[in-house]
BALOBA-1460 file (C-alpha; in Angstrom, 3 decimals):
// residues 134
<rec num="1" residu="m" x="158.847" y="234.101" z="68.267"/>
<rec num="2" residu="e" x="159.272" y="234.652" z="64.574"/>
<rec num="3" residu="p" x="156.689" y="235.018" z="61.803"/>
<rec num="4" residu="h" x="155.707" y="231.712" z="60.262"/>
<rec num="5" residu="s" x="155.877" y="230.486" z="56.703"/>
<rec num="6" residu="h" x="152.622" y="228.529" z="56.901"/>
<rec num="7" residu="k" x="149.218" y="229.821" z="55.842"/>
<rec num="8" residu="a" x="148.097" y="232.864" z="57.793"/>
<rec num="9" residu="l" x="145.151" y="232.166" z="60.072"/>
<rec num="10" residu="n" x="142.059" y="234.285" z="60.695"/>
<rec num="11" residu="v" x="142.175" y="234.740" z="64.476"/>
<rec num="12" residu="l" x="139.105" y="236.132" z="66.228"/>
<rec num="13" residu="i" x="139.887" y="237.646" z="69.631"/>
<rec num="14" residu="v" x="136.888" y="238.182" z="71.905"/>
<rec num="15" residu="d" x="137.232" y="239.934" z="75.253"/>
<rec num="16" residu="d" x="135.376" y="242.801" z="76.913"/>
<rec num="17" residu="c" x="138.748" y="244.322" z="77.902"/>
<rec num="18" residu="v" x="139.958" y="246.481" z="75.005"/>
<rec num="19" residu="d" x="143.568" y="246.334" z="76.228"/>
<rec num="20" residu="t" x="143.468" y="242.537" z="76.039"/>
<rec num="21" residu="t" x="142.023" y="242.416" z="72.534"/>
<rec num="22" residu="d" x="144.435" y="245.096" z="71.305"/>
<rec num="23" residu="s" x="147.455" y="243.280" z="72.774"/>
<rec num="24" residu="l" x="146.475" y="239.873" z="71.424"/>
<rec num="25" residu="a" x="145.657" y="241.342" z="68.011"/>
<rec num="26" residu="l" x="149.070" y="243.005" z="67.865"/>
<rec num="27" residu="l" x="150.786" y="239.704" z="68.671"/>
<rec num="28" residu="a" x="148.717" y="237.751" z="66.135"/>
<rec num="29" residu="r" x="149.579" y="240.279" z="63.418"/>
<rec num="30" residu="l" x="153.284" y="240.201" z="64.340"/>
<rec num="31" residu="w" x="153.153" y="236.430" z="63.911"/>
<rec num="32" residu="g" x="151.716" y="236.847" z="60.406"/>
<rec num="33" residu="h" x="148.021" y="236.232" z="61.070"/>
<rec num="34" residu="r" x="144.906" y="238.250" z="60.375"/>
<rec num="35" residu="a" x="143.457" y="239.474" z="63.673"/>
<rec num="36" residu="l" x="139.745" y="240.134" z="64.086"/>
<rec num="37" residu="v" x="138.587" y="241.821" z="67.299"/>
<rec num="38" residu="a" x="135.266" y="241.907" z="69.140"/>
<rec num="39" residu="n" x="134.580" y="243.249" z="72.626"/>
<rec num="40" residu="a" x="131.168" y="241.618" z="73.171"/>
<rec num="41" residu="g" x="129.428" y="238.357" z="72.355"/>
<rec num="42" residu="p" x="126.914" y="239.642" z="69.789"/>
<rec num="43" residu="s" x="129.569" y="241.510" z="67.787"/>
<rec num="44" residu="a" x="131.815" y="238.437" z="67.926"/>
<rec num="45" residu="l" x="129.051" y="236.294" z="66.438"/>
<rec num="46" residu="r" x="128.425" y="238.802" z="63.628"/>
<rec num="47" residu="l" x="132.131" y="239.007" z="62.839"/>
<rec num="48" residu="a" x="132.505" y="235.221" z="62.950"/>
<rec num="49" residu="a" x="129.620" y="234.767" z="60.499"/>
<rec num="50" residu="e" x="131.208" y="237.254" z="58.083"/>
<rec num="51" residu="q" x="134.884" y="236.277" z="58.398"/>
<rec num="52" residu="r" x="134.850" y="232.578" z="59.356"/>
<rec num="53" residu="p" x="137.808" y="232.511" z="61.767"/>
<rec num="54" residu="d" x="140.174" y="229.549" z="61.941"/>
<rec num="55" residu="v" x="140.946" y="230.190" z="65.616"/>
<rec num="56" residu="v" x="138.918" y="231.975" z="68.302"/>
<rec num="57" residu="f" x="140.433" y="233.255" z="71.553"/>
<rec num="58" residu="l" x="137.403" y="233.727" z="73.772"/>
<rec num="59" residu="d" x="137.093" y="235.318" z="77.203"/>
<rec num="60" residu="v" x="134.590" y="233.511" z="79.412"/>
<rec num="61" residu="g" x="133.632" y="236.266" z="81.871"/>
<rec num="62" residu="m" x="131.962" y="238.871" z="79.673"/>
<rec num="63" residu="p" x="128.819" y="240.834" z="80.540"/>
<rec num="64" residu="d" x="125.532" y="240.278" z="78.683"/>
<rec num="65" residu="m" x="126.672" y="237.126" z="76.854"/>
<rec num="66" residu="n" x="129.369" y="235.009" z="78.490"/>
<rec num="67" residu="g" x="132.006" y="233.152" z="76.500"/>
<rec num="68" residu="w" x="130.343" y="229.785" z="76.981"/>
<rec num="69" residu="e" x="127.173" y="231.055" z="75.314"/>
<rec num="70" residu="v" x="129.249" y="232.539" z="72.497"/>
<rec num="71" residu="a" x="131.049" y="229.202" z="72.029"/>
<rec num="72" residu="r" x="127.740" y="227.292" z="71.799"/>
<rec num="73" residu="k" x="126.407" y="229.748" z="69.223"/>
<rec num="74" residu="l" x="129.654" y="229.604" z="67.224"/>
<rec num="75" residu="r" x="129.439" y="225.825" z="67.050"/>
<rec num="76" residu="a" x="125.883" y="226.078" z="65.689"/>
<rec num="77" residu="m" x="126.903" y="228.451" z="62.872"/>
<rec num="78" residu="p" x="127.472" y="227.031" z="59.380"/>
<rec num="79" residu="g" x="131.159" y="226.754" z="58.583"/>
<rec num="80" residu="l" x="132.366" y="227.255" z="62.151"/>
<rec num="81" residu="q" x="132.102" y="223.736" z="63.498"/>
<rec num="82" residu="t" x="135.794" y="223.181" z="62.743"/>
<rec num="83" residu="a" x="137.154" y="226.464" z="64.140"/>
<rec num="84" residu="f" x="139.616" y="225.945" z="66.989"/>
<rec num="85" residu="v" x="138.019" y="227.695" z="69.975"/>
<rec num="86" residu="v" x="140.169" y="228.509" z="72.989"/>
<rec num="87" residu="a" x="138.660" y="229.795" z="76.219"/>
<rec num="88" residu="l" x="141.115" y="232.350" z="77.661"/>
<rec num="89" residu="s" x="139.850" y="233.076" z="81.130"/>
<rec num="90" residu="g" x="140.700" y="234.123" z="84.625"/>
<rec num="91" residu="y" x="138.406" y="231.269" z="85.662"/>
<rec num="92" residu="g" x="140.581" y="228.213" z="86.178"/>
<rec num="93" residu="r" x="138.715" y="225.729" z="88.359"/>
<rec num="94" residu="a" x="138.030" y="222.207" z="87.112"/>
<rec num="95" residu="d" x="134.335" y="223.104" z="86.774"/>
<rec num="96" residu="d" x="135.215" y="226.097" z="84.563"/>
<rec num="97" residu="r" x="137.346" y="223.901" z="82.294"/>
<rec num="98" residu="r" x="134.544" y="221.340" z="82.080"/>
<rec num="99" residu="r" x="132.015" y="224.042" z="81.169"/>
<rec num="100" residu="s" x="134.317" y="225.334" z="78.437"/>
<rec num="101" residu="l" x="134.630" y="221.891" z="76.862"/>
<rec num="102" residu="e" x="130.874" y="221.282" z="77.159"/>
<rec num="103" residu="a" x="130.227" y="224.623" z="75.414"/>
<rec num="104" residu="g" x="132.337" y="223.549" z="72.448"/>
<rec num="105" residu="c" x="135.759" y="224.963" z="73.251"/>
<rec num="106" residu="n" x="138.692" y="222.829" z="72.182"/>
<rec num="107" residu="l" x="140.887" y="224.123" z="74.984"/>
<rec num="108" residu="h" x="140.641" y="226.156" z="78.196"/>
<rec num="109" residu="l" x="143.651" y="228.260" z="79.208"/>
<rec num="110" residu="t" x="143.796" y="230.278" z="82.418"/>
<rec num="111" residu="k" x="145.063" y="233.862" z="82.208"/>
<rec num="112" residu="p" x="147.714" y="235.034" z="82.139"/>
<rec num="113" residu="v" x="148.875" y="233.013" z="79.136"/>
<rec num="114" residu="s" x="152.393" y="233.580" z="77.848"/>
<rec num="115" residu="p" x="152.914" y="234.863" z="74.307"/>
<rec num="116" residu="e" x="155.102" y="231.801" z="73.671"/>
<rec num="117" residu="e" x="152.221" y="229.482" z="74.543"/>
<rec num="118" residu="l" x="149.819" y="231.362" z="72.250"/>
<rec num="119" residu="c" x="152.368" y="231.435" z="69.429"/>
<rec num="120" residu="g" x="152.922" y="227.680" z="69.808"/>
<rec num="121" residu="l" x="149.189" y="227.084" z="69.744"/>
<rec num="122" residu="l" x="148.817" y="229.063" z="66.506"/>
<rec num="123" residu="d" x="151.810" y="227.177" z="65.047"/>
<rec num="124" residu="t" x="150.035" y="223.901" z="65.802"/>
<rec num="125" residu="c" x="146.820" y="225.151" z="64.176"/>
<rec num="126" residu="q" x="148.784" y="226.233" z="61.089"/>
<rec num="127" residu="m" x="150.354" y="222.813" z="60.676"/>
<rec num="128" residu="e" x="147.031" y="220.999" z="60.786"/>
<rec num="129" residu="d" x="145.449" y="220.254" z="57.410"/>
<rec num="130" residu="a" x="142.087" y="220.882" z="59.053"/>
<rec num="131" residu="v" x="141.223" y="221.924" z="62.584"/>
<rec num="132" residu="h" x="139.041" y="219.339" z="64.313"/>
<rec num="133" residu="v" x="136.674" y="219.628" z="67.230"/>
<rec num="134" residu="p" x="137.358" y="216.881" z="69.786"/>
């Protein structure tokens, strides 16, 4: 997994587990991206409004405001309708995947997700002229 020559992405990582956000942020930065970190839904929404991320890695099972609620609110924010939102969750049932898509996530991945898979996903987002919501 080498750094990429394409445009660096703003990657917002949202998870209530600090170890998870720190690890994913480290990887994103190693791959040449700008990593933004939030450990709760409300702070993620504030950061998203200020920084306009290209990609959002979003935990579903967070206290106070779950990831599905965060995804719905992100999609309603000006300028964030085209962000590529990925639910990264320990929840992996068909119903969980359906709820993620209904909330506005482009993709639902079940943890653990390999660094290679995340790197490939960011590569794909870099190569797109514009990220589209399905």
